Structures are given as structure tokens and as C-alpha cells.
Backbone as a printed PyTorch tensor [residue, N CA C, xyz], in Angstrom:
tensor([[[-12.5210,  -8.3060,   5.6470],
         [-13.7180,  -8.9800,   6.1220],
         [-14.7480,  -7.9460,   6.5450]],

        [[-15.9400,  -8.0840,   5.9980],
         [-17.0470,  -7.1790,   6.3020],
         [-18.1170,  -7.9790,   7.0400]],

        [[-18.6190,  -7.3990,   8.1330],
         [-19.7430,  -8.0130,   8.8410],
         [-20.8810,  -7.0090,   8.8250]],

        [[-21.9350,  -7.3520,   8.0880],
         [-23.0980,  -6.4820,   7.9640],
         [-24.1830,  -6.9480,   8.9260]],

        [[-25.0880,  -6.0420,   9.2520],
         [-26.2320,  -6.3920,  10.0950],
         [-27.5100,  -6.0300,   9.3580]],

        [[-28.4500,  -6.9650,   9.3430],
         [-29.7110,  -6.7590,   8.6330],
         [-30.8820,  -7.0860,   9.5550]],

        [[-31.9030,  -6.2570,   9.4740],
         [-33.1410,  -6.4650,  10.2250],
         [-34.0750,  -7.2800,   9.3380]],

        [[-34.2900,  -8.5350,   9.7310],
         [-35.1260,  -9.4700,   8.9680],
         [-36.4540,  -9.6400,   9.6880]],

        [[-37.5480,  -9.2290,   9.0590],
         [-38.8400,  -9.4360,   9.6930],
         [-39.5180, -10.6550,   9.0700]],

        [[-40.0870, -11.4720,   9.9490],
         [-40.7780, -12.6840,   9.5460],
         [-42.2540, -12.4660,   9.8440]],

        [[-43.0750, -12.4700,   8.7810],
         [-44.4980, -12.1770,   8.9330],
         [-45.3500, -13.2270,   8.2220]],

        [[-46.6160, -13.2510,   8.5930],
         [-47.5950, -14.1540,   8.0160],
         [-48.6630, -14.4440,   9.0490]],

        [[-49.6980, -15.1380,   8.6350],
         [-50.7950, -15.4770,   9.5440],
         [-50.2920, -16.3090,  10.7190]],

        [[-51.1060, -16.3650,  11.7740],
         [-50.7510, -17.2030,  12.9140],
         [-50.8240, -18.6770,  12.5150]],

        [[-49.9940, -19.4780,  13.1450],
         [-49.9510, -20.9350,  12.9830],
         [-49.4360, -21.4090,  11.6200]],

        [[-48.7360, -20.5470,  10.8820],
         [-48.1540, -20.9870,   9.6090],
         [-46.7530, -21.5660,   9.7970]],

        [[-46.1710, -21.3780,  10.9840],
         [-44.8600, -21.9410,  11.2740],
         [-43.7230, -20.9360,  11.2440]],

        [[-44.0240, -19.6600,  11.4430],
         [-42.9760, -18.6360,  11.4240],
         [-41.9440, -18.8770,  12.5230]],

        [[-42.4270, -19.1090,  13.7370],
         [-41.5120, -19.3260,  14.8700],
         [-40.7200, -20.6150,  14.6940]],

        [[-41.3940, -21.6820,  14.2630],
         [-40.7000, -22.9580,  14.0600],
         [-39.6140, -22.8080,  13.0040]],

        [[-39.9240, -22.1510,  11.9060],
         [-38.9520, -21.9400,  10.8360],
         [-37.7640, -21.1210,  11.3360]],

        [[-38.0510, -20.0370,  12.0410],
         [-36.9850, -19.1680,  12.5710],
         [-36.1060, -19.9100,  13.5660]],

        [[-36.7440, -20.6720,  14.4580],
         [-35.9940, -21.4400,  15.4660],
         [-35.1370, -22.5240,  14.8080]],

        [[-35.6730, -23.2030,  13.8100],
         [-34.9120, -24.2540,  13.1310],
         [-33.7020, -23.6650,  12.4140]],

        [[-33.8680, -22.4990,  11.8250],
         [-32.7380, -21.8440,  11.1680],
         [-31.6830, -21.4590,  12.1950]],

        [[-32.1030, -20.7920,  13.2550],
         [-31.1470, -20.3120,  14.2630],
         [-30.4060, -21.4570,  14.9370]],

        [[-31.0930, -22.5720,  15.1690],
         [-30.4770, -23.6930,  15.8910],
         [-29.8390, -24.7260,  14.9570]],

        [[-29.7280, -24.4010,  13.6800],
         [-29.1860, -25.3390,  12.6880],
         [-29.9380, -26.6650,  12.6980]],

        [[-31.2460, -26.5880,  12.8510],
         [-32.0890, -27.7750,  12.7940],
         [-32.1810, -28.5650,  14.0850]],

        [[-31.6250, -28.0520,  15.1600],
         [-31.5930, -28.8030,  16.4150],
         [-32.7720, -28.5210,  17.3350]],

        [[-33.6050, -27.5250,  17.0040],
         [-34.6390, -27.1410,  17.9660],
         [-36.0000, -26.9760,  17.2970]],

        [[-36.7580, -28.0770,  17.2330],
         [-38.1450, -27.9830,  16.7790],
         [-39.0240, -28.0700,  18.0060]],

        [[-39.7680, -27.0360,  18.2630],
         [-40.5950, -26.9560,  19.4580],
         [-41.9050, -27.7010,  19.2140]],

        [[-42.0850, -28.8360,  19.8520],
         [-43.3030, -29.6370,  19.6630],
         [-44.4910, -29.0410,  20.4130]],

        [[-44.2390, -28.4150,  21.5480],
         [-45.3030, -27.7570,  22.3140],
         [-45.3670, -26.3090,  21.8730]],

        [[-46.3480, -26.0090,  21.0760],
         [-46.4890, -24.7020,  20.4390],
         [-47.1320, -23.6920,  21.3860]],

        [[-46.5190, -22.5320,  21.4940],
         [-47.1620, -21.4160,  22.1950],
         [-47.1440, -20.2180,  21.2500]],

        [[-48.3020, -19.6230,  21.0780],
         [-48.4590, -18.5390,  20.1110],
         [-47.5820, -17.3390,  20.4820]],

        [[-46.9080, -16.7840,  19.4860],
         [-46.1230, -15.5780,  19.6860],
         [-47.0710, -14.4030,  19.8870]],

        [[-46.8440, -13.6420,  20.9390],
         [-47.7250, -12.5070,  21.2620],
         [-46.9090, -11.2270,  21.2430]],

        [[-46.4020, -10.8930,  20.1040],
         [-45.5510,  -9.7180,  19.9610],
         [-44.4720, -10.0300,  18.9470]],

        [[-43.2280,  -9.7690,  19.3290],
         [-42.0950, -10.0410,  18.4530],
         [-41.0090, -10.7360,  19.2610]],

        [[-40.5020, -11.8320,  18.7290],
         [-39.3770, -12.5170,  19.3490],
         [-38.1460, -12.2380,  18.4950]],

        [[-37.0450, -11.8650,  19.1270],
         [-35.8220, -11.5480,  18.4040],
         [-34.8450, -12.7140,  18.4670]],

        [[-34.3810, -13.1410,  17.2950],
         [-33.3620, -14.1810,  17.1700],
         [-32.2250, -13.6010,  16.3460]],

        [[-31.0050, -14.0600,  16.5960],
         [-29.8510, -13.5420,  15.8620],
         [-29.0030, -14.7040,  15.3540]],

        [[-28.6090, -14.6080,  14.0940],
         [-27.7010, -15.6080,  13.5310],
         [-26.9180, -14.9940,  12.3750]],

        [[-25.6340, -15.3300,  12.2950],
         [-24.7830, -14.8670,  11.2020],
         [-24.8130, -15.8600,  10.0500]],

        [[-24.7720, -15.3010,   8.8440],
         [-24.7300, -16.0990,   7.6220],
         [-23.4640, -15.7140,   6.8740]],

        [[-22.6120, -16.6940,   6.6220],
         [-21.4060, -16.4410,   5.8390],
         [-21.7720, -16.3350,   4.3680]],

        [[-21.1920, -15.3500,   3.7110],
         [-21.4370, -15.1370,   2.2840],
         [-20.4360, -15.9820,   1.5000]],

        [[-20.9380, -16.8850,   0.6360],
         [-20.0350, -17.7500,  -0.1430],
         [-19.0540, -16.9330,  -0.9900]],

        [[-17.8800, -17.4970,  -1.1890],
         [-16.8300, -16.9070,  -2.0140],
         [-16.3420, -15.5660,  -1.4830]],

        [[-16.4730, -15.3620,  -0.1810],
         [-15.9430, -14.1490,   0.4450],
         [-15.6640, -14.4580,   1.9080]],

        [[-15.0100, -13.5390,   2.5750],
         [-14.7980, -13.7020,   4.0200],
         [-15.8250, -12.8700,   4.7900]],

        [[-16.8420, -12.3860,   4.0910],
         [-17.8520, -11.5070,   4.6750],
         [-19.0310, -12.3020,   5.2310]],

        [[-19.7970, -11.6440,   6.0980],
         [-20.9850, -12.2750,   6.6610],
         [-22.0690, -11.2230,   6.9010]],

        [[-23.2780, -11.7110,   7.0190],
         [-24.4210, -10.8610,   7.3490],
         [-25.0430, -11.4300,   8.6210]],

        [[-25.1200, -10.6050,   9.6380],
         [-25.7670, -11.0010,  10.8810],
         [-27.2390, -10.6170,  10.7710]],

        [[-28.1000, -11.6360,  10.7580],
         [-29.5350, -11.3930,  10.6410],
         [-30.1410, -11.2320,  12.0320]],

        [[-30.7780, -10.0970,  12.2540],
         [-31.5700,  -9.8740,  13.4530],
         [-33.0050, -10.2070,  13.0380]],

        [[-33.4560, -11.3910,  13.4210],
         [-34.7310, -11.9370,  12.9490],
         [-35.8380, -11.5420,  13.9150]],

        [[-36.7840, -10.7560,  13.4160],
         [-37.9340, -10.3260,  14.1970],
         [-39.1000, -11.2390,  13.8360]],

        [[-39.3060, -12.2650,  14.6600],
         [-40.3880, -13.2340,  14.4580],
         [-41.6590, -12.6070,  15.0200]],

        [[-42.5720, -12.2250,  14.1320],
         [-43.7520, -11.4430,  14.5080],
         [-44.9920, -12.3040,  14.7070]],

        [[-45.8270, -11.8750,  15.6380],
         [-47.1200, -12.5390,  15.8610],
         [-47.9730, -12.4090,  14.6110]],

        [[-48.7800, -13.4310,  14.3540],
         [-49.6320, -13.4080,  13.1700],
         [-51.0740, -13.0360,  13.4530]],

        [[-51.4380, -12.9530,  14.7110],
         [-52.8050, -12.5690,  15.0840],
         [-53.0380, -11.1040,  14.7610]],

        [[-54.1830, -10.8070,  14.1910],
         [-54.5350,  -9.4370,  13.7960],
         [-54.4510,  -8.4590,  14.9750]],

        [[-54.8310,  -8.9200,  16.1660],
         [-54.8100,  -8.0210,  17.3370],
         [-53.4070,  -7.5640,  17.6920]],

        [[-52.3760,  -8.3280,  17.2880],
         [-50.9960,  -7.9670,  17.5930],
         [-50.2970,  -7.2720,  16.4180]],

        [[-50.9480,  -7.2040,  15.2640],
         [-50.2890,  -6.7220,  14.0510],
         [-49.7730,  -5.2930,  14.1820]],

        [[-50.6190,  -4.3860,  14.6320],
         [-50.1830,  -2.9890,  14.7180],
         [-49.0470,  -2.7750,  15.7160]],

        [[-49.1290,  -3.3360,  16.9330],
         [-47.9850,  -3.1890,  17.8460],
         [-46.7020,  -3.7930,  17.2740]],

        [[-46.8190,  -4.9090,  16.5480],
         [-45.6410,  -5.5370,  15.9380],
         [-44.9970,  -4.6110,  14.9160]],

        [[-45.8210,  -3.9420,  14.1340],
         [-45.3020,  -3.0300,  13.1110],
         [-44.4200,  -1.9580,  13.7370]],

        [[-44.7870,  -1.4950,  14.9110],
         [-43.9820,  -0.4770,  15.6050],
         [-42.6330,  -1.0450,  16.0390]],

        [[-42.5980,  -2.3260,  16.3630],
         [-41.3600,  -2.9600,  16.8070],
         [-40.4220,  -3.3070,  15.6520]],

        [[-40.9800,  -3.4730,  14.4400],
         [-40.1450,  -3.8270,  13.2940],
         [-39.0930,  -2.7800,  12.9930]],

        [[-39.4710,  -1.5070,  13.1000],
         [-38.5820,  -0.4640,  12.6320],
         [-38.4930,  -0.5260,  11.1130]],

        [[-37.3870,  -0.0720,  10.5670],
         [-37.1670,  -0.1070,   9.1230],
         [-36.5780,  -1.4660,   8.7460]],

        [[-37.3690,  -2.3560,   8.1100],
         [-36.8400,  -3.6820,   7.7790],
         [-35.7920,  -3.6180,   6.6650]],

        [[-34.8080,  -4.5070,   6.7610],
         [-33.7920,  -4.6500,   5.7140],
         [-34.1990,  -5.7150,   4.7140]],

        [[-34.7640,  -6.8130,   5.2330],
         [-35.2050,  -7.9320,   4.4030],
         [-36.4930,  -8.5120,   4.9920]],

        [[-37.2420,  -9.2170,   4.1470],
         [-38.5490,  -9.7410,   4.5280],
         [-38.6500, -11.2380,   4.2690]],

        [[-39.1830, -11.9610,   5.2460],
         [-39.5140, -13.3720,   5.0930],
         [-41.0130, -13.4990,   5.3330]],

        [[-41.7670, -13.6990,   4.2590],
         [-43.2300, -13.7950,   4.2990],
         [-43.6040, -15.2700,   4.2260]],

        [[-44.2590, -15.7710,   5.2860],
         [-44.5080, -17.2020,   5.4210],
         [-46.0090, -17.5010,   5.3440]],

        [[-46.3510, -18.5670,   4.6210],
         [-47.7210, -19.0720,   4.6150],
         [-47.6800, -20.5880,   4.7730]],

        [[-48.8330, -21.1720,   5.0670],
         [-48.9820, -22.6050,   5.2780],
         [-49.4870, -23.2290,   3.9770]],

        [[-48.7260, -24.1680,   3.4330],
         [-49.1090, -24.8200,   2.1780],
         [-50.4380, -25.5580,   2.2790]],

        [[-50.8960, -25.8560,   3.4980],
         [-52.1680, -26.5620,   3.6800],
         [-53.3170, -25.5910,   3.9660]],

        [[-53.0720, -24.3000,   3.7920],
         [-54.1020, -23.2890,   4.0720],
         [-54.1240, -22.2240,   2.9800]],

        [[-55.0840, -22.3420,   2.0860],
         [-55.2110, -21.3510,   1.0190],
         [-55.4690, -19.9490,   1.5900]],

        [[-56.1850, -19.8740,   2.7040],
         [-56.4690, -18.5780,   3.3410],
         [-55.1780, -17.8910,   3.7670]],

        [[-54.2250, -18.6340,   4.3190],
         [-52.9550, -18.0210,   4.7320],
         [-52.1780, -17.5000,   3.5330]],

        [[-52.3140, -18.1850,   2.3850],
         [-51.6680, -17.7210,   1.1550],
         [-52.3410, -16.4500,   0.6440]],

        [[-53.6710, -16.4340,   0.6420],
         [-54.4070, -15.2370,   0.1910],
         [-54.0570, -14.0110,   1.0420]],

        [[-53.7870, -14.2150,   2.3180],
         [-53.4690, -13.0990,   3.2170],
         [-52.0560, -12.5530,   3.0370]],

        [[-51.2440, -13.2140,   2.2410],
         [-49.8680, -12.7410,   2.0220],
         [-49.8410, -11.3370,   1.4230]],

        [[-50.7900, -11.0360,   0.5550],
         [-50.8470,  -9.6960,  -0.0410],
         [-51.0450,  -8.6150,   1.0090]],

        [[-51.8790,  -8.8960,   1.9980],
         [-52.1190,  -7.9400,   3.0850],
         [-50.8500,  -7.7550,   3.9210]],

        [[-50.1610,  -8.8550,   4.2250],
         [-48.9130,  -8.7600,   4.9950],
         [-47.8450,  -7.9890,   4.2160]],

        [[-47.7550,  -8.2720,   2.9350],
         [-46.7660,  -7.5930,   2.1080],
         [-47.0410,  -6.0960,   2.0600]],

        [[-48.3010,  -5.7260,   1.9500],
         [-48.6690,  -4.3040,   1.9360],
         [-48.2960,  -3.6310,   3.2520]],

        [[-48.4950,  -4.3140,   4.3680],
         [-48.1060,  -3.7530,   5.6730],
         [-46.6110,  -3.4710,   5.7230]],

        [[-45.8270,  -4.4210,   5.2550],
         [-44.3760,  -4.2610,   5.2750],
         [-43.9640,  -3.1070,   4.3600]],

        [[-44.5370,  -3.0700,   3.1650],
         [-44.1750,  -2.0070,   2.2230],
         [-44.5740,  -0.6390,   2.7510]],

        [[-45.6930,  -0.5430,   3.4530],
         [-46.1120,   0.7160,   4.0610],
         [-45.0980,   1.1570,   5.1110]],

        [[-44.5740,   0.2140,   5.8920],
         [-43.6010,   0.5230,   6.9350],
         [-42.1930,   0.7430,   6.3920]],

        [[-41.9720,   0.4470,   5.1280],
         [-40.6340,   0.5550,   4.5460],
         [-40.3190,   1.9380,   4.0180]],

        [[-41.2670,   2.8210,   4.0490],
         [-41.0670,   4.2300,   3.6630],
         [-40.3700,   4.3700,   2.3110]],

        [[-40.8100,   3.5650,   1.3430],
         [-40.2750,   3.6740,  -0.0140],
         [-38.9430,   3.0020,  -0.2540]],

        [[-38.3420,   2.4150,   0.7750],
         [-37.0520,   1.7240,   0.6230],
         [-37.2790,   0.3570,  -0.0290]],

        [[-36.3160,  -0.0840,  -0.8160],
         [-36.3720,  -1.4190,  -1.3980],
         [-36.0870,  -2.4430,  -0.2930]],

        [[-36.9670,  -3.4240,  -0.1480],
         [-36.7920,  -4.4730,   0.8560],
         [-36.8090,  -5.8200,   0.1380]],

        [[-35.6350,  -6.4480,  -0.0320],
         [-35.6160,  -7.7700,  -0.6540],
         [-36.4110,  -8.7540,   0.1980]],

        [[-37.0620,  -9.6970,  -0.4640],
         [-37.8670, -10.6250,   0.3110],
         [-37.9970, -11.9930,  -0.3020]],

        [[-38.4630, -12.9100,   0.5340],
         [-38.7700, -14.2670,   0.1070],
         [-40.1850, -14.6060,   0.5550]],

        [[-40.8510, -15.4110,  -0.2440],
         [-42.1280, -16.0050,   0.1220],
         [-41.8280, -17.4540,   0.4500]],

        [[-42.2800, -17.8980,   1.6240],
         [-41.9860, -19.2550,   2.0760],
         [-43.2860, -20.0130,   2.2870]],

        [[-43.4460, -21.1110,   1.5510],
         [-44.5470, -22.0350,   1.7740],
         [-44.0630, -23.0960,   2.7450]],

        [[-44.5540, -23.0570,   3.9740],
         [-44.1080, -23.9820,   5.0150],
         [-45.0620, -25.1790,   5.1170]],

        [[-44.6010, -26.2090,   5.7740],
         [-45.3450, -27.4560,   6.0240],
         [-45.4190, -28.3350,   4.7750]],

        [[-44.3150, -28.3760,   4.0240],
         [-44.2800, -29.2110,   2.8220],
         [-44.3660, -30.6990,   3.1530]],

        [[-44.1400, -31.0670,   4.4060],
         [-44.2540, -32.4680,   4.8250],
         [-45.7060, -32.9520,   4.8200]],

        [[-46.6570, -32.0270,   4.7780],
         [-48.0800, -32.3830,   4.7850],
         [-48.6420, -32.3750,   3.3600]],

        [[-47.9520, -33.0360,   2.4500],
         [-48.3000, -32.9810,   1.0260],
         [-49.7180, -33.4760,   0.7350]],

        [[-50.2370, -34.4090,   1.4970],
         [-51.5910, -34.9120,   1.2360],
         [-52.6700, -33.8830,   1.5760]],

        [[-52.3220, -32.8710,   2.3600],
         [-53.2790, -31.8250,   2.7440],
         [-53.0160, -30.5000,   2.0190]],

        [[-52.1350, -30.5210,   1.0510],
         [-51.7260, -29.3140,   0.3370],
         [-52.9110, -28.6330,  -0.3400]],

        [[-53.0280, -27.3040,  -0.1520],
         [-54.0860, -26.5100,  -0.7910],
         [-53.5300, -25.4680,  -1.7600]],

        [[-52.2250, -25.1930,  -1.6940],
         [-51.6100, -24.1700,  -2.5500],
         [-50.5680, -24.8460,  -3.4330]],

        [[-50.8030, -24.8130,  -4.7310],
         [-49.8750, -25.4350,  -5.6730],
         [-48.6080, -24.5910,  -5.8170]],

        [[-47.5020, -25.2860,  -6.0230],
         [-46.1980, -24.6340,  -6.1210],
         [-46.1760, -23.5730,  -7.2210]],

        [[-46.7120, -23.8940,  -8.3840],
         [-46.6920, -22.9570,  -9.5180],
         [-47.4630, -21.6740,  -9.1950]],

        [[-48.5820, -21.8050,  -8.4930],
         [-49.3840, -20.6310,  -8.1200],
         [-48.5940, -19.7290,  -7.1830]],

        [[-47.9690, -20.3300,  -6.1740],
         [-47.1730, -19.5550,  -5.2150],
         [-45.9540, -18.9270,  -5.8910]],

        [[-45.2840, -19.6820,  -6.7520],
         [-44.1220, -19.1570,  -7.4700],
         [-44.5030, -17.9570,  -8.3350]],

        [[-45.6010, -18.0750,  -9.0540],
         [-46.0400, -16.9760,  -9.9240],
         [-46.3790, -15.7300,  -9.1200]],

        [[-47.0720, -15.9010,  -7.9940],
         [-47.4240, -14.7440,  -7.1710],
         [-46.1560, -14.1130,  -6.6040]],

        [[-45.2440, -14.9420,  -6.1080],
         [-43.9850, -14.4290,  -5.5570],
         [-43.2320, -13.6230,  -6.6160]],

        [[-43.1150, -14.1750,  -7.8000],
         [-42.4040, -13.4940,  -8.8800],
         [-43.0760, -12.1650,  -9.2290]],

        [[-44.4040, -12.1520,  -9.2440],
         [-45.1180, -10.9110,  -9.5690],
         [-44.9090,  -9.8310,  -8.5170]],

        [[-44.5220, -10.2450,  -7.3080],
         [-44.2890,  -9.2970,  -6.2140],
         [-42.8030,  -9.0170,  -5.9920]],

        [[-41.9510,  -9.5990,  -6.8260],
         [-40.5070,  -9.3830,  -6.6860],
         [-39.8950, -10.1750,  -5.5470]],

        [[-40.5080, -11.3020,  -5.2060],
         [-40.0220, -12.1430,  -4.1140],
         [-39.4720, -13.4540,  -4.6700]],

        [[-38.5200, -14.0190,  -3.9660],
         [-38.0090, -15.3430,  -4.2960],
         [-38.8790, -16.3580,  -3.5490]],

        [[-39.1110, -17.5280,  -4.1320],
         [-39.9990, -18.5060,  -3.5050],
         [-39.2370, -19.7200,  -3.0000]],

        [[-39.6080, -20.1750,  -1.7880],
         [-39.0280, -21.3740,  -1.1750],
         [-40.1490, -22.1880,  -0.5310]],

        [[-39.9920, -23.5090,  -0.5440],
         [-40.8890, -24.3760,   0.2210],
         [-40.0560, -25.0680,   1.2890]],

        [[-40.6270, -25.1460,   2.5080],
         [-39.9010, -25.6950,   3.6440],
         [-40.7940, -26.6060,   4.4790]],

        [[-40.1570, -27.3710,   5.3160],
         [-40.8320, -28.0940,   6.3860],
         [-39.9850, -27.9010,   7.6330]],

        [[-40.4430, -27.0350,   8.5130],
         [-39.7010, -26.8110,   9.7600],
         [-39.6900, -28.1000,  10.5820]],

        [[-40.7920, -28.8260,  10.5650],
         [-40.8940, -30.0570,  11.3460],
         [-39.8710, -31.0960,  10.8950]],

        [[-39.6710, -31.2160,   9.5920],
         [-38.7440, -32.2090,   9.0380],
         [-37.3680, -31.6180,   8.7230]],

        [[-37.1390, -30.3680,   9.0830],
         [-35.8750, -29.6650,   8.8380],
         [-35.5150, -29.6510,   7.3560]],

        [[-36.5040, -29.4670,   6.5030],
         [-36.2720, -29.4370,   5.0650],
         [-36.2090, -27.9990,   4.5700]],

        [[-35.0450, -27.6310,   4.0240],
         [-34.8630, -26.3530,   3.3370],
         [-35.0420, -25.1300,   4.2470]],

        [[-34.9160, -25.2970,   5.5620],
         [-35.1460, -24.1940,   6.5070],
         [-34.1070, -23.0830,   6.3970]],

        [[-32.9150, -23.4440,   5.9690],
         [-31.8480, -22.4530,   5.8910],
         [-31.9280, -21.6110,   4.6180]],

        [[-32.4090, -22.1810,   3.5390],
         [-32.3850, -21.5330,   2.2210],
         [-33.0230, -20.1480,   2.1780]],

        [[-34.2120, -19.9320,   2.7560],
         [-34.7920, -18.5790,   2.6740],
         [-33.9220, -17.5170,   3.3410]],

        [[-33.3520, -17.8520,   4.4920],
         [-32.5520, -16.8790,   5.2410],
         [-31.1960, -16.6340,   4.5740]],

        [[-30.6150, -17.6820,   4.0250],
         [-29.3550, -17.5190,   3.2850],
         [-29.6000, -16.6280,   2.0640]],

        [[-30.7030, -16.8730,   1.3760],
         [-31.0660, -16.0540,   0.2190],
         [-31.2220, -14.5830,   0.6070]],

        [[-31.8660, -14.3380,   1.7450],
         [-32.0470, -12.9520,   2.2150],
         [-30.7080, -12.3110,   2.5590]],

        [[-29.8400, -13.0560,   3.2210],
         [-28.5190, -12.5210,   3.5660],
         [-27.7340, -12.1760,   2.3000]],

        [[-27.7990, -13.0460,   1.2980],
         [-27.0880, -12.7890,   0.0460],
         [-27.6800, -11.5820,  -0.6900]],

        [[-28.9980, -11.4380,  -0.6640],
         [-29.6330, -10.2810,  -1.3040],
         [-29.2160,  -8.9870,  -0.6110]],

        [[-29.1690,  -9.0100,   0.7160],
         [-28.7520,  -7.8270,   1.4690],
         [-27.2970,  -7.4950,   1.1720]],

        [[-26.4620,  -8.5170,   1.1020],
         [-25.0510,  -8.3310,   0.7870],
         [-24.8770,  -7.7550,  -0.6320]],

        [[-25.6640,  -8.2260,  -1.5720],
         [-25.6080,  -7.7130,  -2.9450],
         [-25.9940,  -6.2330,  -2.9960]],

        [[-27.0130,  -5.8610,  -2.2320],
         [-27.4050,  -4.4450,  -2.1710],
         [-26.2610,  -3.6080,  -1.6040]],

        [[-25.5810,  -4.1260,  -0.5960],
         [-24.4220,  -3.4410,  -0.0100],
         [-23.3250,  -3.2620,  -1.0600]],

        [[-23.0320,  -4.3290,  -1.7920],
         [-21.9980,  -4.2600,  -2.8290],
         [-22.3620,  -3.2370,  -3.9030]],

        [[-23.6400,  -3.1970,  -4.2900],
         [-24.1000,  -2.2240,  -5.2830],
         [-23.8940,  -0.7980,  -4.7830]],

        [[-24.1980,  -0.5660,  -3.5300],
         [-24.0250,   0.7870,  -2.9550],
         [-22.5580,   1.1790,  -2.8780]],

        [[-21.7010,   0.2200,  -2.5550],
         [-20.2590,   0.4910,  -2.5170],
         [-19.7630,   0.8860,  -3.9070]],

        [[-20.2440,   0.1900,  -4.9370],
         [-19.8360,   0.5100,  -6.3060],
         [-20.2880,   1.9200,  -6.7030]],

        [[-21.4940,   2.2970,  -6.2980],
         [-21.9940,   3.6380,  -6.5880],
         [-21.1240,   4.6790,  -5.9020]],

        [[-20.7800,   4.4320,  -4.6650],
         [-19.9260,   5.3880,  -3.9170],
         [-18.5560,   5.5060,  -4.5840]],

        [[-17.9620,   4.3650,  -4.9820],
         [-16.6640,   4.3920,  -5.6460],
         [-16.7400,   5.1220,  -6.9930]],

        [[-17.8480,   4.9800,  -7.6840],
         [-17.9700,   5.6540,  -8.9940],
         [-18.1100,   7.1650,  -8.8380]],

        [[-18.5740,   7.6090,  -7.6800],
         [-18.7010,   9.0410,  -7.4380],
         [-17.3970,   9.6910,  -7.0000]],

        [[-16.4680,   8.8830,  -6.5330],
         [-15.1930,   9.4080,  -6.0100],
         [-14.2510,   9.8380,  -7.1080]]])
């Protein structure tokens, strides 16, 4: 049994639902905070993800980052070297989607050339009548950036676990690849 630890940073504009998504994942859907208070820094959450078809797990240290520009630089210092990335935007805000490129560049700059598996998450899928970003557009952009795409609704507890499980599995796969390289050198 292997227990790995991964630093998962959650980034995106303010009010896209990063904290709600992170909290819903950590609490297994039991904790949706109706009274919203803006994150002013980084909130740390921890949850283990069991890897299917193995006895192994990945413990995700989730760094839920503030989305306000004034907090961006201090947050970057708190991230450290990220292992995996969860980039979140609001499906009802085209501006939050357009800003994903800027957030991704910040993460890549802080990654010092290391490969960081990531997911792009379109949150607030429950607000379909107010949708401004089409699924195909988001999927294509995610694919062009090497990210996996997910749509969620933290409010309705829809698909909240999938992005984080995907990140844990990607991190585990990278670990397995490195083990194979080490064994081939022996």
C-alpha cells in the first residue's frame, strides 16, 4: 500500500466557486456554504482519494486560493511547487473563462518547468439559463492546454468529486511512470 501526498492548487477568478467546490469535495457533498465570505489568501483542505484497482491512495493538500488580483501575488508564494492544478471558472461568466489563460500562466511560471497535471472546471452548471461559455469551447481550450475538462455544480453537488479524483489519478500515474523509470535503470 502506497500513500502519496500531492499539493493541489485551486485557482481562478473570485466568485467562480473555488471554495464551494473544494468544500463540497472535502465534505463528500455535506457542506455547501450558503453565506459566502471571500477567501483572502489561501485556505488549506486535506482529503485522501483511493486509487481504483489498487490499495494505494493520494492525499490531496488542497490550496484554495483567493481570486482577487490584490491577493494573487501573496497566494503564489504560499502555493510552493504545485503537484496538480484545478483551474475553475464560472460557466455564467465569459470573463472568468477568458482569465483562465492568465491563471494558467501564473501556475506554469511558479512550476519551474515541472509538469503539472491539471483540470479545467466549469462551475455553476445548475445555472444553465445564464450560461455564457459553451461546453465545446471550454473543452477545446482545455485540450489545447493539456487539461482535462469537467463541469460541476457545487450548489447542487453535481460532479464535484470528479475533478479531484482525476487529479489524484494523474498524480498517481506520474508516480508509477517514475517508478518504472527507476526500475529500468537498476
